[in-house]
All heavy atoms as a GROMACS GRO file, in nm:
protein
  597
    1MET      N    1   0.084  -0.118   0.000
    1MET     CA    2   0.000   0.000   0.000
    1MET      C    3   0.088   0.124   0.000
    1MET      O    4   0.182   0.136   0.079
    1MET     CB    5  -0.090  -0.002   0.123
    1MET     CG    6  -0.182   0.115   0.131
    1MET     SD    7  -0.296   0.087   0.269
    1MET     CE    8  -0.385   0.236   0.258
    2ASP      N    9   0.062   0.217  -0.090
    2ASP     CA   10   0.142   0.338  -0.100
    2ASP      C   11   0.101   0.437   0.008
    2ASP      O   12  -0.017   0.452   0.039
    2ASP     CB   13   0.122   0.405  -0.237
    2ASP     CG   14   0.179   0.320  -0.349
    2ASP    OD1   15   0.276   0.248  -0.323
    2ASP    OD2   16   0.125   0.326  -0.461
    3ASP      N   17   0.202   0.504   0.064
    3ASP     CA   18   0.174   0.611   0.158
    3ASP      C   19   0.143   0.737   0.080
    3ASP      O   20   0.218   0.777  -0.008
    3ASP     CB   21   0.294   0.636   0.250
    3ASP     CG   22   0.312   0.523   0.350
    3ASP    OD1   23   0.210   0.477   0.405
    3ASP    OD2   24   0.428   0.480   0.371
    4VAL      N   25   0.031   0.800   0.113
    4VAL     CA   26  -0.011   0.922   0.046
    4VAL      C   27  -0.020   1.032   0.150
    4VAL      O   28  -0.084   1.013   0.254
    4VAL     CB   29  -0.148   0.903  -0.024
    4VAL    CG1   30  -0.194   1.030  -0.088
    4VAL    CG2   31  -0.140   0.790  -0.126
    5SER      N   32   0.044   1.145   0.124
    5SER     CA   33   0.037   1.256   0.218
    5SER      C   34  -0.101   1.319   0.215
    5SER      O   35  -0.177   1.302   0.119
    5SER     CB   36   0.143   1.361   0.185
    5SER     OG   37   0.105   1.432   0.069
    6ILE      N   38  -0.132   1.392   0.319
    6ILE     CA   39  -0.261   1.461   0.327
    6ILE      C   40  -0.273   1.558   0.210
    6ILE      O   41  -0.380   1.570   0.149
    6ILE     CB   42  -0.276   1.534   0.461
    6ILE    CG1   43  -0.287   1.431   0.574
    6ILE    CG2   44  -0.396   1.627   0.461
    6ILE    CD1   45  -0.288   1.490   0.712
    7GLU      N   46  -0.165   1.626   0.178
    7GLU     CA   47  -0.167   1.722   0.068
    7GLU      C   48  -0.198   1.653  -0.065
    7GLU      O   49  -0.277   1.701  -0.145
    7GLU     CB   50  -0.034   1.798   0.058
    7GLU     CG   51  -0.008   1.893   0.173
    7GLU     CD   52   0.048   1.823   0.297
    7GLU    OE1   53   0.092   1.706   0.287
    7GLU    OE2   54   0.045   1.885   0.404
    8GLN      N   55  -0.134   1.539  -0.088
    8GLN     CA   56  -0.158   1.466  -0.212
    8GLN      C   57  -0.301   1.416  -0.219
    8GLN      O   58  -0.365   1.423  -0.324
    8GLN     CB   59  -0.062   1.348  -0.224
    8GLN     CG   60   0.082   1.390  -0.250
    8GLN     CD   61   0.177   1.272  -0.239
    8GLN    OE1   62   0.152   1.176  -0.166
    8GLN    NE2   63   0.288   1.278  -0.313
    9ALA      N   64  -0.351   1.365  -0.108
    9ALA     CA   65  -0.488   1.316  -0.106
    9ALA      C   66  -0.586   1.429  -0.132
    9ALA      O   67  -0.684   1.414  -0.205
    9ALA     CB   68  -0.519   1.249   0.028
   10SER      N   69  -0.557   1.545  -0.074
   10SER     CA   70  -0.643   1.660  -0.093
   10SER      C   71  -0.643   1.706  -0.238
   10SER      O   72  -0.747   1.738  -0.294
   10SER     CB   73  -0.598   1.774  -0.001
   10SER     OG   74  -0.682   1.885  -0.018
   11GLU      N   75  -0.525   1.708  -0.298
   11GLU     CA   76  -0.515   1.747  -0.439
   11GLU      C   77  -0.589   1.649  -0.528
   11GLU      O   78  -0.657   1.689  -0.622
   11GLU     CB   79  -0.369   1.756  -0.480
   11GLU     CG   80  -0.295   1.875  -0.424
   11GLU     CD   81  -0.147   1.872  -0.456
   11GLU    OE1   82  -0.106   1.793  -0.545
   11GLU    OE2   83  -0.073   1.949  -0.394
   12GLN      N   84  -0.577   1.520  -0.499
   12GLN     CA   85  -0.642   1.419  -0.581
   12GLN      C   86  -0.793   1.430  -0.572
   12GLN      O   87  -0.864   1.414  -0.670
   12GLN     CB   88  -0.597   1.280  -0.539
   12GLN     CG   89  -0.453   1.250  -0.572
   12GLN     CD   90  -0.405   1.120  -0.511
   12GLN    OE1   91  -0.479   1.051  -0.443
   12GLN    NE2   92  -0.280   1.086  -0.536
   13ALA      N   93  -0.844   1.459  -0.454
   13ALA     CA   94  -0.987   1.467  -0.435
   13ALA      C   95  -1.042   1.600  -0.484
   13ALA      O   96  -1.160   1.610  -0.514
   13ALA     CB   97  -1.022   1.448  -0.288
   14SER      N   98  -0.957   1.702  -0.491
   14SER     CA   99  -0.994   1.838  -0.532
   14SER      C  100  -1.125   1.882  -0.465
   14SER      O  101  -1.219   1.923  -0.531
   14SER     CB  102  -1.002   1.850  -0.684
   14SER     OG  103  -1.108   1.773  -0.736
   15GLU      N  104  -1.127   1.871  -0.334
   15GLU     CA  105  -1.245   1.908  -0.258
   15GLU      C  106  -1.247   2.059  -0.234
   15GLU      O  107  -1.144   2.122  -0.221
   15GLU     CB  108  -1.244   1.837  -0.122
   15GLU     CG  109  -1.250   1.687  -0.134
   15GLU     CD  110  -1.223   1.619  -0.001
   15GLU    OE1  111  -1.126   1.658   0.066
   15GLU    OE2  112  -1.299   1.528   0.031
   16SER      N  113  -1.367   2.112  -0.224
   16SER     CA  114  -1.381   2.252  -0.190
   16SER      C  115  -1.368   2.269  -0.039
   16SER      O  116  -1.376   2.171   0.037
   16SER     CB  117  -1.517   2.304  -0.236
   16SER     OG  118  -1.620   2.250  -0.154
   17ALA      N  119  -1.350   2.391   0.004
   17ALA     CA  120  -1.341   2.419   0.148
   17ALA      C  121  -1.469   2.374   0.218
   17ALA      O  122  -1.464   2.319   0.328
   17ALA     CB  123  -1.317   2.567   0.172
   18GLY      N  124  -1.582   2.394   0.155
   18GLY     CA  125  -1.709   2.353   0.213
   18GLY      C  126  -1.720   2.202   0.230
   18GLY      O  127  -1.773   2.154   0.331
   19GLU      N  128  -1.670   2.129   0.134
   19GLU     CA  129  -1.674   1.982   0.143
   19GLU      C  130  -1.585   1.933   0.256
   19GLU      O  131  -1.622   1.841   0.329
   19GLU     CB  132  -1.632   1.920   0.010
   19GLU     CG  133  -1.734   1.941  -0.100
   19GLU     CD  134  -1.681   1.902  -0.237
   19GLU    OE1  135  -1.560   1.915  -0.262
   19GLU    OE2  136  -1.764   1.861  -0.320
   20VAL      N  137  -1.469   1.994   0.270
   20VAL     CA  138  -1.378   1.956   0.378
   20VAL      C  139  -1.440   1.991   0.513
   20VAL      O  140  -1.438   1.912   0.607
   20VAL     CB  141  -1.240   2.022   0.362
   20VAL    CG1  142  -1.152   1.996   0.483
   20VAL    CG2  143  -1.172   1.972   0.235
   21ALA      N  144  -1.498   2.111   0.522
   21ALA     CA  145  -1.561   2.154   0.646
   21ALA      C  146  -1.677   2.061   0.683
   21ALA      O  147  -1.694   2.027   0.800
   21ALA     CB  148  -1.611   2.297   0.634
   22GLU      N  149  -1.754   2.019   0.584
   22GLU     CA  150  -1.865   1.929   0.612
   22GLU      C  151  -1.815   1.794   0.662
   22GLU      O  152  -1.870   1.736   0.756
   22GLU     CB  153  -1.952   1.908   0.488
   22GLU     CG  154  -2.075   1.825   0.516
   22GLU     CD  155  -2.170   1.816   0.398
   22GLU    OE1  156  -2.140   1.871   0.291
   22GLU    OE2  157  -2.274   1.751   0.414
   23LEU      N  158  -1.706   1.746   0.603
   23LEU     CA  159  -1.649   1.619   0.644
   23LEU      C  160  -1.604   1.622   0.790
   23LEU      O  161  -1.622   1.526   0.863
   23LEU     CB  162  -1.530   1.584   0.552
   23LEU     CG  163  -1.458   1.455   0.580
   23LEU    CD1  164  -1.552   1.335   0.562
   23LEU    CD2  165  -1.337   1.441   0.488
   24TYR      N  166  -1.546   1.735   0.832
   24TYR     CA  167  -1.492   1.747   0.967
   24TYR      C  168  -1.578   1.837   1.056
   24TYR      O  169  -1.528   1.889   1.156
   24TYR     CB  170  -1.349   1.801   0.961
   24TYR     CG  171  -1.255   1.705   0.893
   24TYR    CD1  172  -1.212   1.727   0.763
   24TYR    CD2  173  -1.212   1.590   0.959
   24TYR    CE1  174  -1.127   1.636   0.701
   24TYR    CE2  175  -1.126   1.500   0.898
   24TYR     CZ  176  -1.085   1.524   0.768
   24TYR     OH  177  -1.000   1.436   0.706
   25LEU      N  178  -1.706   1.853   1.024
   25LEU     CA  179  -1.791   1.946   1.097
   25LEU      C  180  -1.797   1.916   1.246
   25LEU      O  181  -1.786   2.006   1.328
   25LEU     CB  182  -1.932   1.949   1.039
   25LEU     CG  183  -2.027   2.050   1.104
   25LEU    CD1  184  -1.973   2.192   1.087
   25LEU    CD2  185  -2.165   2.038   1.045
   26GLY      N  186  -1.811   1.792   1.284
   26GLY     CA  187  -1.815   1.757   1.426
   26GLY      C  188  -1.689   1.799   1.498
   26GLY      O  189  -1.695   1.855   1.608
   27ASN      N  190  -1.574   1.775   1.436
   27ASN     CA  191  -1.446   1.815   1.495
   27ASN      C  192  -1.435   1.967   1.507
   27ASN      O  193  -1.385   2.019   1.606
   27ASN     CB  194  -1.329   1.762   1.411
   27ASN     CG  195  -1.332   1.614   1.397
   27ASN    OD1  196  -1.410   1.562   1.317
   27ASN    ND2  197  -1.250   1.543   1.471
   28ILE      N  198  -1.481   2.036   1.404
   28ILE     CA  199  -1.476   2.183   1.405
   28ILE      C  200  -1.566   2.238   1.514
   28ILE      O  201  -1.526   2.328   1.590
   28ILE     CB  202  -1.516   2.238   1.267
   28ILE    CG1  203  -1.410   2.200   1.162
   28ILE    CG2  204  -1.535   2.389   1.272
   28ILE    CD1  205  -1.454   2.221   1.019
   29LEU      N  206  -1.687   2.185   1.526
   29LEU     CA  207  -1.780   2.232   1.629
   29LEU      C  208  -1.723   2.205   1.769
   29LEU      O  209  -1.734   2.290   1.858
   29LEU     CB  210  -1.917   2.167   1.613
   29LEU     CG  211  -1.993   2.204   1.485
   29LEU    CD1  212  -2.122   2.124   1.475
   29LEU    CD2  213  -2.018   2.352   1.476
   30TYR      N  214  -1.662   2.090   1.787
   30TYR     CA  215  -1.601   2.057   1.915
   30TYR      C  216  -1.489   2.156   1.948
   30TYR      O  217  -1.480   2.208   2.060
   30TYR     CB  218  -1.547   1.914   1.913
   30TYR     CG  219  -1.473   1.877   2.039
   30TYR    CD1  220  -1.542   1.846   2.156
   30TYR    CD2  221  -1.334   1.875   2.042
   30TYR    CE1  222  -1.474   1.813   2.272
   30TYR    CE2  223  -1.265   1.842   2.158
   30TYR     CZ  224  -1.336   1.811   2.273
   30TYR     OH  225  -1.269   1.780   2.388
   31ALA      N  226  -1.404   2.183   1.851
   31ALA     CA  227  -1.292   2.275   1.872
   31ALA      C  228  -1.341   2.415   1.905
   31ALA      O  229  -1.285   2.484   1.991
   31ALA     CB  230  -1.202   2.278   1.749
   32LEU      N  231  -1.448   2.458   1.839
   32LEU     CA  232  -1.504   2.590   1.869
   32LEU      C  233  -1.560   2.595   2.011
   32LEU      O  234  -1.543   2.696   2.081
   32LEU     CB  235  -1.613   2.626   1.767
   32LEU     CG  236  -1.562   2.660   1.627
   32LEU    CD1  237  -1.678   2.664   1.528
   32LEU    CD2  238  -1.486   2.791   1.628
   33GLU      N  239  -1.623   2.488   2.054
   33GLU     CA  240  -1.677   2.485   2.191
   33GLU      C  241  -1.565   2.481   2.295
   33GLU      O  242  -1.574   2.548   2.398
   33GLU     CB  243  -1.773   2.367   2.210
   33GLU     CG  244  -1.833   2.358   2.348
   33GLU     CD  245  -1.914   2.480   2.392
   33GLU    OE1  246  -1.957   2.560   2.306
   33GLU    OE2  247  -1.934   2.497   2.514
   34VAL      N  248  -1.461   2.403   2.270
   34VAL     CA  249  -1.347   2.400   2.362
   34VAL      C  250  -1.286   2.540   2.373
   34VAL      O  251  -1.251   2.586   2.482
   34VAL     CB  252  -1.241   2.297   2.315
   34VAL    CG1  253  -1.111   2.312   2.391
   34VAL    CG2  254  -1.296   2.156   2.332
   35THR      N  255  -1.275   2.607   2.260
   35THR     CA  256  -1.223   2.744   2.260
   35THR      C  257  -1.313   2.835   2.341
   35THR      O  258  -1.265   2.915   2.423
   35THR     CB  259  -1.210   2.796   2.115
   35THR    OG1  260  -1.121   2.711   2.043
   35THR    CG2  261  -1.161   2.939   2.112
   36ALA      N  262  -1.444   2.823   2.323
   36ALA     CA  263  -1.539   2.907   2.396
   36ALA      C  264  -1.531   2.882   2.546
   36ALA      O  265  -1.532   2.976   2.626
   36ALA     CB  266  -1.681   2.882   2.345
   37VAL      N  267  -1.522   2.757   2.586
   37VAL     CA  268  -1.512   2.724   2.728
   37VAL      C  269  -1.384   2.784   2.787
   37VAL      O  270  -1.385   2.844   2.895
   37VAL     CB  271  -1.516   2.571   2.750
   37VAL    CG1  272  -1.475   2.533   2.891
   37VAL    CG2  273  -1.654   2.517   2.718
   38SER      N  274  -1.275   2.772   2.714
   38SER     CA  275  -1.148   2.827   2.760
   38SER      C  276  -1.157   2.979   2.776
   38SER      O  277  -1.110   3.035   2.875
   38SER     CB  278  -1.038   2.790   2.661
   38SER     OG  279  -0.915   2.850   2.698
   39LEU      N  280  -1.217   3.044   2.679
   39LEU     CA  281  -1.232   3.189   2.686
   39LEU      C  282  -1.321   3.231   2.803
   39LEU      O  283  -1.293   3.331   2.870
   39LEU     CB  284  -1.287   3.243   2.554
   39LEU     CG  285  -1.189   3.240   2.437
   39LEU    CD1  286  -1.261   3.263   2.306
   39LEU    CD2  287  -1.078   3.342   2.458
   40GLU      N  288  -1.427   3.154   2.827
   40GLU     CA  289  -1.513   3.184   2.942
   40GLU      C  290  -1.435   3.175   3.072
   40GLU      O  291  -1.451   3.258   3.161
   40GLU     CB  292  -1.632   3.089   2.947
   40GLU     CG  293  -1.750   3.137   2.867
   40GLU     CD  294  -1.872   3.047   2.886
   40GLU    OE1  295  -1.860   2.934   2.936
   40GLU    OE2  296  -1.980   3.093   2.848
   41GLN      N  297  -1.352   3.073   3.084
   41GLN     CA  298  -1.272   3.055   3.205
   41GLN      C  299  -1.172   3.170   3.224
   41GLN      O  300  -1.132   3.199   3.336
   41GLN     CB  301  -1.199   2.921   3.201
   41GLN     CG  302  -1.292   2.803   3.215
   41GLN     CD  303  -1.223   2.669   3.193
   41GLN    OE1  304  -1.109   2.662   3.150
   41GLN    NE2  305  -1.294   2.562   3.223
   42GLU      N  306  -1.134   3.235   3.114
   42GLU     CA  307  -1.044   3.349   3.121
   42GLU      C  308  -1.121   3.479   3.143
   42GLU      O  309  -1.061   3.587   3.144
   42GLU     CB  310  -0.963   3.360   2.991
   42GLU     CG  311  -0.868   3.245   2.969
   42GLU     CD  312  -0.800   3.254   2.832
   42GLU    OE1  313  -0.804   3.360   2.767
   42GLU    OE2  314  -0.743   3.151   2.790
   43GLY      N  315  -1.253   3.469   3.157
   43GLY     CA  316  -1.334   3.588   3.178
   43GLY      C  317  -1.363   3.666   3.051
   43GLY      O  318  -1.395   3.784   3.056
   44LYS      N  319  -1.353   3.600   2.937
   44LYS     CA  320  -1.376   3.665   2.808
   44LYS      C  321  -1.508   3.614   2.748
   44LYS      O  322  -1.511   3.548   2.645
   44LYS     CB  323  -1.260   3.638   2.714
   44LYS     CG  324  -1.128   3.692   2.766
   44LYS     CD  325  -1.014   3.657   2.672
   44LYS     CE  326  -0.882   3.710   2.726
   44LYS     NZ  327  -0.770   3.672   2.639
   45GLY      N  328  -1.616   3.649   2.816
   45GLY     CA  329  -1.748   3.601   2.775
   45GLY      C  330  -1.790   3.643   2.635
   45GLY      O  331  -1.852   3.566   2.563
   46GLN      N  332  -1.757   3.765   2.596
   46GLN     CA  333  -1.796   3.812   2.462
   46GLN      C  334  -1.722   3.735   2.354
   46GLN      O  335  -1.780   3.702   2.250
   46GLN     CB  336  -1.772   3.961   2.448
   46GLN     CG  337  -1.873   4.045   2.522
   46GLN     CD  338  -1.856   4.193   2.493
   46GLN    OE1  339  -1.745   4.239   2.468
   46GLN    NE2  340  -1.966   4.265   2.497
   47ASP      N  341  -1.596   3.707   2.379
   47ASP     CA  342  -1.519   3.628   2.282
   47ASP      C  343  -1.576   3.486   2.272
   47ASP      O  344  -1.587   3.430   2.163
   47ASP     CB  345  -1.372   3.623   2.320
   47ASP     CG  346  -1.304   3.759   2.309
   47ASP    OD1  347  -1.353   3.845   2.233
   47ASP    OD2  348  -1.201   3.778   2.376
   48ALA      N  349  -1.611   3.429   2.386
   48ALA     CA  350  -1.671   3.295   2.388
   48ALA      C  351  -1.802   3.294   2.310
   48ALA      O  352  -1.828   3.202   2.232
   48ALA     CB  353  -1.693   3.249   2.532
   49ALA      N  354  -1.882   3.398   2.329
   49ALA     CA  355  -2.010   3.408   2.257
   49ALA      C  356  -1.988   3.416   2.106
   49ALA      O  357  -2.065   3.358   2.028
   49ALA     CB  358  -2.088   3.530   2.306
   50PHE      N  359  -1.882   3.484   2.065
   50PHE     CA  360  -1.851   3.492   1.923
   50PHE      C  361  -1.826   3.353   1.865
   50PHE      O  362  -1.883   3.317   1.761
   50PHE     CB  363  -1.727   3.581   1.900
   50PHE     CG  364  -1.677   3.575   1.758
   50PHE    CD1  365  -1.739   3.647   1.658
   50PHE    CD2  366  -1.567   3.496   1.725
   50PHE    CE1  367  -1.693   3.641   1.527
   50PHE    CE2  368  -1.521   3.488   1.594
   50PHE     CZ  369  -1.584   3.561   1.495
   51TYR      N  370  -1.741   3.274   1.932
   51TYR     CA  371  -1.709   3.141   1.880
   51TYR      C  372  -1.830   3.048   1.883
   51TYR      O  373  -1.848   2.965   1.794
   51TYR     CB  374  -1.589   3.081   1.954
   51TYR     CG  375  -1.460   3.145   1.910
   51TYR    CD1  376  -1.402   3.248   1.984
   51TYR    CD2  377  -1.399   3.107   1.792
   51TYR    CE1  378  -1.286   3.309   1.941
   51TYR    CE2  379  -1.282   3.169   1.748
   51TYR     CZ  380  -1.227   3.270   1.823
   51TYR     OH  381  -1.113   3.331   1.780
   52ARG      N  382  -1.914   3.063   1.983
   52ARG     CA  383  -2.037   2.983   1.986
   52ARG      C  384  -2.132   3.026   1.874
   52ARG      O  385  -2.203   2.943   1.818
   52ARG     CB  386  -2.104   2.995   2.123
   52ARG     CG  387  -2.030   2.915   2.228
   52ARG     CD  388  -2.111   2.898   2.355
   52ARG     NE  389  -2.042   2.808   2.444
   52ARG     CZ  390  -1.989   2.843   2.561
   52ARG    NH1  391  -1.998   2.968   2.604
   52ARG    NH2  392  -1.926   2.754   2.634
   53GLY      N  393  -2.131   3.154   1.843
   53GLY     CA  394  -2.212   3.203   1.731
   53GLY      C  395  -2.165   3.145   1.599
   53GLY      O  396  -2.247   3.108   1.514
   54VAL      N  397  -2.035   3.136   1.581
   54VAL     CA  398  -1.980   3.076   1.459
   54VAL      C  399  -2.023   2.929   1.451
   54VAL      O  400  -2.068   2.881   1.347
   54VAL     CB  401  -1.826   3.087   1.455
   54VAL    CG1  402  -1.767   3.004   1.342
   54VAL    CG2  403  -1.783   3.233   1.444
   55ALA      N  404  -2.012   2.859   1.564
   55ALA     CA  405  -2.051   2.717   1.567
   55ALA      C  406  -2.200   2.701   1.536
   55ALA      O  407  -2.240   2.612   1.461
   55ALA     CB  408  -2.019   2.657   1.704
   56ARG      N  409  -2.282   2.788   1.593
   56ARG     CA  410  -2.427   2.782   1.570
   56ARG      C  411  -2.457   2.804   1.422
   56ARG      O  412  -2.538   2.733   1.362
   56ARG     CB  413  -2.498   2.887   1.655
   56ARG     CG  414  -2.648   2.877   1.654
   56ARG     CD  415  -2.715   2.977   1.748
   56ARG     NE  416  -2.654   2.979   1.880
   56ARG     CZ  417  -2.580   3.079   1.929
   56ARG    NH1  418  -2.558   3.186   1.858
   56ARG    NH2  419  -2.528   3.071   2.050
   57LYS      N  420  -2.388   2.902   1.361
   57LYS     CA  421  -2.409   2.931   1.219
   57LYS      C  422  -2.372   2.811   1.132
   57LYS      O  423  -2.445   2.776   1.038
   57LYS     CB  424  -2.321   3.049   1.187
   57LYS     CG  425  -2.352   3.149   1.088
   57LYS     CD  426  -2.478   3.219   1.095
   57LYS     CE  427  -2.469   3.331   0.994
   57LYS     NZ  428  -2.593   3.368   0.940
   58LEU      N  429  -2.260   2.747   1.163
   58LEU     CA  430  -2.218   2.628   1.087
   58LEU      C  431  -2.319   2.514   1.103
   58LEU      O  432  -2.355   2.448   1.006
   58LEU     CB  433  -2.080   2.581   1.134
   58LEU     CG  434  -1.961   2.666   1.091
   58LEU    CD1  435  -1.836   2.620   1.165
   58LEU    CD2  436  -1.941   2.656   0.941
   59ALA      N  437  -2.364   2.492   1.227
   59ALA     CA  438  -2.459   2.384   1.253
   59ALA      C  439  -2.592   2.411   1.183
   59ALA      O  440  -2.652   2.319   1.124
   59ALA     CB  441  -2.480   2.368   1.403
   60GLN      N  442  -2.638   2.535   1.185
   60GLN     CA  443  -2.763   2.568   1.118
   60GLN      C  444  -2.752   2.553   0.968
   60GLN      O  445  -2.843   2.502   0.903
   60GLN     CB  446  -2.806   2.710   1.154
   60GLN     CG  447  -2.856   2.724   1.296
   60GLN     CD  448  -2.880   2.868   1.337
   60GLN    OE1  449  -2.832   2.962   1.274
   60GLN    NE2  450  -2.954   2.886   1.446
   61ALA      N  451  -2.640   2.596   0.911
   61ALA     CA  452  -2.619   2.583   0.767
   61ALA      C  453  -2.617   2.435   0.727
   61ALA      O  454  -2.674   2.397   0.625
   61ALA     CB  455  -2.490   2.652   0.726
   62HIS      N  456  -2.552   2.353   0.810
   62HIS     CA  457  -2.547   2.210   0.781
   62HIS      C  458  -2.687   2.148   0.787
   62HIS      O  459  -2.725   2.071   0.699
   62HIS     CB  460  -2.454   2.140   0.880
   62HIS     CG  461  -2.445   1.992   0.859
   62HIS    ND1  462  -2.382   1.936   0.751
   62HIS    CD2  463  -2.493   1.889   0.932
   62HIS    CE1  464  -2.391   1.804   0.758
   62HIS    NE2  465  -2.458   1.774   0.866
   63GLY      N  466  -2.762   2.186   0.889
   63GLY     CA  467  -2.899   2.134   0.902
   63GLY      C  468  -2.987   2.177   0.786
   63GLY      O  469  -3.066   2.098   0.733
   64ALA      N  470  -2.974   2.303   0.744
   64ALA     CA  471  -3.053   2.352   0.632
   64ALA      C  472  -3.018   2.278   0.503
   64ALA      O  473  -3.106   2.242   0.425
   64ALA     CB  474  -3.030   2.502   0.614
   65ALA      N  475  -2.890   2.252   0.483
   65ALA     CA  476  -2.847   2.177   0.364
   65ALA      C  477  -2.902   2.035   0.366
   65ALA      O  478  -2.945   1.983   0.263
   65ALA     CB  479  -2.694   2.176   0.354
   66LYS      N  480  -2.900   1.974   0.484
   66LYS     CA  481  -2.954   1.837   0.496
   66LYS      C  482  -3.104   1.835   0.465
   66LYS      O  483  -3.153   1.745   0.398
   66LYS     CB  484  -2.931   1.782   0.637
   66LYS     CG  485  -2.789   1.747   0.665
   66LYS     CD  486  -2.750   1.624   0.589
   66LYS     CE  487  -2.673   1.532   0.680
   66LYS     NZ  488  -2.628   1.416   0.609
   67ARG      N  489  -3.176   1.936   0.517
   67ARG     CA  490  -3.321   1.942   0.492
   67ARG      C  491  -3.349   1.964   0.344
   67ARG      O  492  -3.438   1.902   0.288
   67ARG     CB  493  -3.385   2.051   0.577
   67ARG     CG  494  -3.394   2.014   0.725
   67ARG     CD  495  -3.478   2.113   0.803
   67ARG     NE  496  -3.424   2.248   0.804
   67ARG     CZ  497  -3.329   2.291   0.885
   67ARG    NH1  498  -3.274   2.208   0.973
   67ARG    NH2  499  -3.287   2.416   0.879
   68ARG      N  500  -3.271   2.052   0.281
   68ARG     CA  501  -3.289   2.075   0.136
   68ARG      C  502  -3.261   1.948   0.059
   68ARG      O  503  -3.333   1.913  -0.033
   68ARG     CB  504  -3.197   2.186   0.088
   68ARG     CG  505  -3.248   2.325   0.115
   68ARG     CD  506  -3.169   2.429   0.038
   68ARG     NE  507  -3.026   2.422   0.062
   68ARG     CZ  508  -2.962   2.485   0.160
   68ARG    NH1  509  -3.029   2.560   0.244
   68ARG    NH2  510  -2.831   2.473   0.172
   69SER      N  511  -3.156   1.878   0.098
   69SER     CA  512  -3.118   1.754   0.031
   69SER      C  513  -3.228   1.648   0.047
   69SER      O  514  -3.262   1.580  -0.048
   69SER     CB  515  -2.987   1.702   0.088
   69SER     OG  516  -2.955   1.577   0.035
   70ALA      N  517  -3.282   1.638   0.168
   70ALA     CA  518  -3.389   1.540   0.192
   70ALA      C  519  -3.515   1.577   0.115
   70ALA      O  520  -3.583   1.491   0.060
   70ALA     CB  521  -3.419   1.530   0.341
   71GLY      N  522  -3.544   1.706   0.106
   71GLY     CA  523  -3.662   1.752   0.032
   71GLY      C  524  -3.648   1.730  -0.116
   71GLY      O  525  -3.741   1.693  -0.185
   72ALA      N  526  -3.528   1.751  -0.170
   72ALA     CA  527  -3.504   1.735  -0.312
   72ALA      C  528  -3.511   1.589  -0.354
   72ALA      O  529  -3.551   1.558  -0.465
   72ALA     CB  530  -3.368   1.793  -0.350
   73SER      N  531  -3.473   1.501  -0.263
   73SER     CA  532  -3.474   1.359  -0.298
   73SER      C  533  -3.608   1.293  -0.265
   73SER      O  534  -3.626   1.175  -0.291
   73SER     CB  535  -3.362   1.286  -0.223
   73SER     OG  536  -3.386   1.289  -0.084
   74GLY      N  537  -3.699   1.372  -0.207
   74GLY     CA  538  -3.828   1.315  -0.172
   74GLY      C  539  -3.820   1.221  -0.054
   74GLY      O  540  -3.903   1.134  -0.038
   75GLY      N  541  -3.719   1.240   0.030
   75GLY     CA  542  -3.698   1.152   0.145
   75GLY      C  543  -3.804   1.170   0.251
   75GLY      O  544  -3.878   1.268   0.253
   76PRO      N  545  -3.813   1.073   0.341
   76PRO     CA  546  -3.914   1.078   0.447
   76PRO      C  547  -3.878   1.182   0.552
   76PRO      O  548  -3.766   1.230   0.558
   76PRO     CB  549  -3.908   0.937   0.506
   76PRO     CG  550  -3.768   0.894   0.482
   76PRO     CD  551  -3.730   0.957   0.349
   77GLY      N  552  -3.976   1.216   0.632
   77GLY     CA  553  -3.949   1.306   0.744
   77GLY      C  554  -4.039   1.427   0.740
   77GLY      O  555  -4.098   1.462   0.640
   78GLU      N  556  -4.050   1.489   0.857
   78GLU     CA  557  -4.130   1.609   0.870
   78GLU      C  558  -4.047   1.730   0.838
   78GLU      O  559  -3.926   1.730   0.847
   78GLU     CB  560  -4.179   1.622   1.015
   78GLU     CG  561  -4.269   1.510   1.060
   78GLU     CD  562  -4.309   1.527   1.207
   78GLU    OE1  563  -4.313   1.642   1.253
   78GLU    OE2  564  -4.335   1.426   1.270
   79ARG      N  565  -4.116   1.834   0.801
   79ARG     CA  566  -4.048   1.961   0.777
   79ARG      C  567  -4.017   2.023   0.912
   79ARG      O  568  -4.105   2.035   0.998
   79ARG     CB  569  -4.137   2.054   0.696
   79ARG     CG  570  -4.070   2.182   0.664
   79ARG     CD  571  -4.154   2.264   0.573
   79ARG     NE  572  -4.084   2.388   0.546
   79ARG     CZ  573  -4.138   2.487   0.484
   79ARG    NH1  574  -4.262   2.480   0.441
   79ARG    NH2  575  -4.070   2.598   0.463
   80VAL      N  576  -3.894   2.062   0.930
   80VAL     CA  577  -3.850   2.119   1.056
   80VAL      C  578  -3.842   2.270   1.042
   80VAL      O  579  -3.779   2.321   0.950
   80VAL     CB  580  -3.712   2.064   1.098
   80VAL    CG1  581  -3.666   2.127   1.227
   80VAL    CG2  582  -3.718   1.913   1.110
   81VAL      N  583  -3.907   2.341   1.132
   81VAL     CA  584  -3.902   2.486   1.132
   81VAL      C  585  -3.833   2.531   1.258
   81VAL      O  586  -3.870   2.492   1.369
   81VAL     CB  587  -4.045   2.546   1.126
   81VAL    CG1  588  -4.038   2.697   1.130
   81VAL    CG2  589  -4.118   2.498   1.002
   82LEU      N  590  -3.727   2.612   1.242
   82LEU     CA  591  -3.653   2.661   1.358
   82LEU      C  592  -3.703   2.796   1.399
   82LEU      O  593  -3.743   2.876   1.328
   82LEU     CB  594  -3.503   2.670   1.326
   82LEU     CG  595  -3.437   2.538   1.290
   82LEU    CD1  596  -3.292   2.561   1.252
   82LEU    CD2  597  -3.445   2.442   1.407
   0.00000   0.00000   0.00000
């Protein structure tokens, strides 16, 4: 089995930033929350709120894309209104 670097694999897949972010969304959301918790402990509540806002925006965008995808494919499920 050939060893392939992350850079080579990325080039071969030619993924967009959005595709990579979607693939690692759970990790990104976790990292944002760890950052927010750390900032809160340092007494930087506004900074923590900013990072939580970024995480919320990413999670909402992902959910909206999933709902659009399910609707376009005629998949089962109820319509979710936030």
